C-alpha positions in Angstrom: -10.4 -6.1 38.0 -11.2 -2.4 37.7 -7.8 -1.8 36.2 -8.4 -4.3 33.5 -11.9 -2.8 32.8 -10.3 0.7 32.6 -7.7 -0.6 30.2 -10.3 -2.2 28.0 -12.5 0.9 28.1 -9.4 3.0 27.0 -8.7 0.7 24.1 -12.4 0.7 22.9 -12.6 4.5 23.3 -9.5 5.1 21.3 -10.6 2.7 18.6 -14.0 4.5 18.4 -12.2 7.8 18.2 -10.0 6.6 15.4 -13.1 5.2 13.5 -14.9 8.5 13.8 -12.0 10.6 12.6 -10.6 11.3 9.1 -10.0 7.6 8.5 -13.8 7.0 8.5 -14.2 9.8 6.0 -11.6 8.3 3.7 -13.2 4.9 4.1 -16.7 6.2 3.0 -15.0 8.2 0.2 -13.4 5.1 -1.2 -16.7 3.2 -0.9 -18.4 6.0 -2.8 -15.6 5.8 -5.4 -16.3 2.1 -5.9 -20.0 2.7 -6.5 -19.6 5.7 -8.8 -16.7 4.7 -10.9 -17.3 1.0 -11.6 -20.9 0.6 -12.9 -19.7 -1.7 -15.7 -17.8 -3.9 -13.2 -20.8 -4.2 -10.8 -22.7 -6.1 -13.5 -19.8 -8.2 -14.6 -19.8 -11.9 -13.8 -17.8 -12.6 -10.7 -17.7 -9.1 -9.4 -19.6 -9.8 -6.2 -17.3 -12.5 -4.9 -15.5 -13.4 -1.8 -12.5 -11.5 -2.9 -14.5 -8.2 -2.7 -15.4 -9.0 0.9 -11.7 -9.7 1.7 -10.8 -6.3 0.2 -13.5 -4.7 2.2 -12.0 -6.3 5.4 -8.6 -4.8 4.5 -10.2 -1.4 3.8 -11.8 -1.4 7.2 -8.6 -2.7 8.9 -6.5 0.2 7.5 -8.9 3.2 7.0 -10.9 2.3 10.1 -7.9 3.1 12.2 -7.3 -0.4 13.5 -3.9 -0.9 11.9 -2.9 2.6 13.0 -4.0 2.1 16.6 -2.5 -1.4 17.0 0.7 -1.1 15.0 1.5 2.0 12.9 1.2 4.6 15.7 3.3 2.7 18.3 6.0 1.8 15.7 6.1 5.4 14.5 6.6 6.6 18.1 9.3 4.1 18.5 11.2 5.1 15.3 10.9 8.8 16.2 12.3 8.0 19.7 15.2 6.1 18.2 16.0 9.0 15.9 15.8 11.5 18.7 18.1 9.5 20.9 20.6 8.0 18.4 20.4 10.0 15.1 19.1 13.5 15.8 21.1 14.7 12.8 18.5 13.2 10.5 15.8 15.5 11.8 16.7 18.4 9.5 13.2 19.6 8.6 14.4 20.7 5.1 11.0 21.8 4.0 10.5 24.3 6.8 11.7 27.3 4.9 9.7 26.6 1.7 6.4 28.0 0.7 3.7 25.5 1.8 2.7 24.7 -1.8 6.2 24.0 -2.8 6.8 22.0 0.4 3.7 19.9 -0.4 5.0 19.2 -4.0 8.4 18.2 -2.8 7.1 16.0 -0.1 4.6 14.3 -2.4 7.1 13.6 -5.1 9.8 12.4 -2.7 7.4 10.0 -1.0 6.1 8.7 -4.3 9.7 8.0 -5.5 10.4 6.0 -2.3 7.2 4.1 -2.9 8.2 3.3 -6.5 11.5 1.7 -5.4 9.9 0.0 -2.4 7.4 -1.5 -4.9 10.1 -2.7 -7.2 11.9 -4.3 -4.2 8.8 -6.3 -3.3 8.8 -7.8 -6.8 12.5 -8.4 -7.0 13.2 -10.1 -3.6 11.5 -13.4 -3.0 10.8 -13.0 0.8 9.1 -9.6 0.1 7.2 -11.0 -2.8 5.5 -13.5 -0.4 4.0 -10.5 1.3 3.2 -8.5 -1.8 1.7 -11.4 -3.7 -1.3 -11.0 -1.5 -2.1 -7.7 -3.2 -1.7 -9.3 -6.6 -3.9 -12.3 -5.7 -7.1 -10.4 -6.5 -8.5 -11.6 -9.9 -11.1 -8.9 -10.1 -9.5 -5.6 -9.1 -11.7 -2.8 -7.7 -11.1 0.4 -5.8 -11.0 -1.6 -2.6 -8.1 -3.8 -3.9 -5.9 -0.8 -3.2 -6.1 -1.8 0.5 -5.4 -5.5 0.0 -1.9 -5.3 1.5 -0.3 -7.5 4.2 0.8 -5.5 7.2 4.4 -6.6 6.6 4.2 -5.1 3.1 2.9 -1.8 4.5 5.6 -1.8 7.2 8.3 -2.2 4.5 7.0 0.7 2.5 6.7 2.8 5.6 10.3 2.0 6.6 11.6 2.9 3.2 9.8 6.3 3.4 10.8 7.0 7.0 14.3 8.4 6.5 13.4 10.9 3.7 10.3 11.9 5.6 12.5 12.6 8.7 14.9 14.6 6.6 12.2 16.6 4.9 9.9 17.1 7.8 6.1 17.5 7.7 5.3 21.1 6.8 1.9 22.5 7.9 -0.6 25.1 6.8 -2.5 26.9 9.6 -1.5 24.1 11.9 -2.7 21.3 9.5 0.1 18.9 8.5 0.5 18.6 4.7 0.7 14.9 5.3 -3.0 15.0 5.9 -3.3 16.2 2.3 -0.7 13.9 0.7 -2.2 10.7 2.2 -5.9 11.3 1.1 -4.6 12.3 -2.4 -2.5 9.2 -2.7 -5.4 7.1 -1.4 -7.7 8.6 -4.1 -5.2 8.1 -6.9 -4.4 4.6 -5.9 -8.0 3.5 -5.5 -8.9 5.0 -8.9 -5.9 3.1 -10.4 -7.3 -0.2 -9.2 -10.8 0.3 -10.7 -10.1 -1.8 -13.8 -11.1 1.0 -16.1 -9.8 1.9 -19.5 -9.1 5.5 -18.6 -5.7 6.7 -19.8 -6.0 10.3 -18.5 -4.9 11.5 -22.0 -1.9 13.8 -21.8 -2.0 13.6 -18.0 -1.2 9.9 -18.3 2.4 10.9 -19.0 2.5 12.2 -15.4 -0.1 10.4 -13.3 -0.8 6.6 -13.0 -4.1 6.0 -14.8 -6.3 2.9 -14.3 -5.3 1.7 -17.8 -1.6 2.1 -16.9 -1.9 0.3 -13.5 -4.1 -2.6 -14.6 -1.2 -3.8 -16.7 0.8 -4.2 -13.5 -1.8 -6.6 -12.2 -1.9 -8.7 -15.3 -1.4 -12.5 -14.8 0.9 -12.5 -17.9 4.6 -12.9 -16.9 5.7 -10.2 -19.4 3.8 -7.6 -17.3 5.0 -8.7 -13.9 7.9 -6.2 -13.7 6.1 -3.3 -15.4 4.3 -0.1 -14.4 5.3 0.1 -10.7 4.3 3.7 -10.3 2.1 4.6 -7.4 0.9 8.1 -8.1 3.3 9.2 -10.9 3.8 7.2 -14.1 7.0 9.1 -15.1 9.1 7.1 -12.7 8.5 4.0 -14.9 9.4 5.9 -18.0 12.5 7.4 -16.4 13.7 4.0 -15.1 12.7 1.8 -18.0 9.9 -0.1 -16.5 6.9 1.4 -18.4 4.6 -0.7 -20.6 2.4 1.5 -22.8 -0.2 -1.2 -23.3 -3.7 0.1 -23.1 -5.6 -3.1 -23.8 -7.2 -4.8 -20.8 -5.2 -7.8 -19.7 -6.8 -11.2 -20.4 -6.6 -12.1 -16.7 -5.4 -10.7 -13.3 -3.8 -12.4 -10.4 -0.6 -14.0 -9.1 -0.4 -17.4 -10.8 1.4 -20.1 -8.9 1.2 -18.4 -5.5 -1.9 -20.2 -4.2 -2.8 -17.3 -1.9 -5.9 -18.2 0.2 -9.0 -16.1 -0.1 -9.4 -15.2 3.6 -8.3 -12.1 5.4 -6.9 -14.0 8.4 -5.3 -16.8 6.4 -3.7 -14.2 4.2 -2.1 -12.6 7.3 -0.5 -16.0 8.0 0.4 -16.8 4.4 3.8 -15.1 4.0 4.9 -16.2 7.5 4.1 -19.8 6.7 5.9 -19.4 3.3 9.0 -18.0 4.9 9.1 -20.9 7.4 8.8 -23.5 4.6 11.5 -21.7 2.7 13.8 -21.8 5.7 13.1 -25.5 6.3 13.8 -26.2 2.6 17.1 -24.3 2.7 18.2 -26.1 5.8 17.4 -29.5 4.3 19.3 -28.5 1.1 22.3 -27.4 3.3 22.3 -30.8 5.1 22.2 -32.7 1.8 25.2 -30.6 0.5 27.2 -31.3 3.6 26.4 -35.0 3.5 27.5 -35.3 -0.1 
């Protein structure tokens, strides 16, 4: 019995440690961003809805350290162990000889490029879209919508980034990994992009994803569905032909036809149930083809 109690105590202690660390600071920062940057939205009809509470649950789940403790950290250790045992040649640490500032720039751009293509894949492949549609199901985007991602969606993006991250390494300044800078910066830019604001960033909009640029991607109109995939940098869309320069606010947001439930727990089950139904339908179709 004491061993069970010790195990529970360890889990709770680690969870509290995660919550009181940098994730908590990021969480409070994003909440402040929501309050400061969206005064117009706070008074808009439908802003204070159940969807906002669902987004808050996702924010707590990820930035509160729960996802990292339960899944991300163990998976990361597992992947690193696999590389160390079976593919040590991937651990090249290519950024080790660069100036820290240059290493930071290379790491940030490389990870964002991987995120761009991972994002495109989630729209192009139907099974991945079942997971990613949860992010698009919000009809009133806010800064917290940036965290409305199914765990499977997050895992996919992480796996896409894993190989280049292993090749490049994680340079540090005075013992502080530059990854601790790239992650908060990406969180800030992505949260800002989801604030449903008309900001274009002026000339900087040719480089960075602005709220006006990204809200087109969340439009419910089919013509916008495969546009403006960029995460931090907008020039990927221009380079690969997926940019839409529209600055007008879309008439509506969401993922029409997906029927995503508005519940954190039910959303976790949604793509799994969808994949099971798809498999049953494919099996039934295969039986009918063989019978004919």
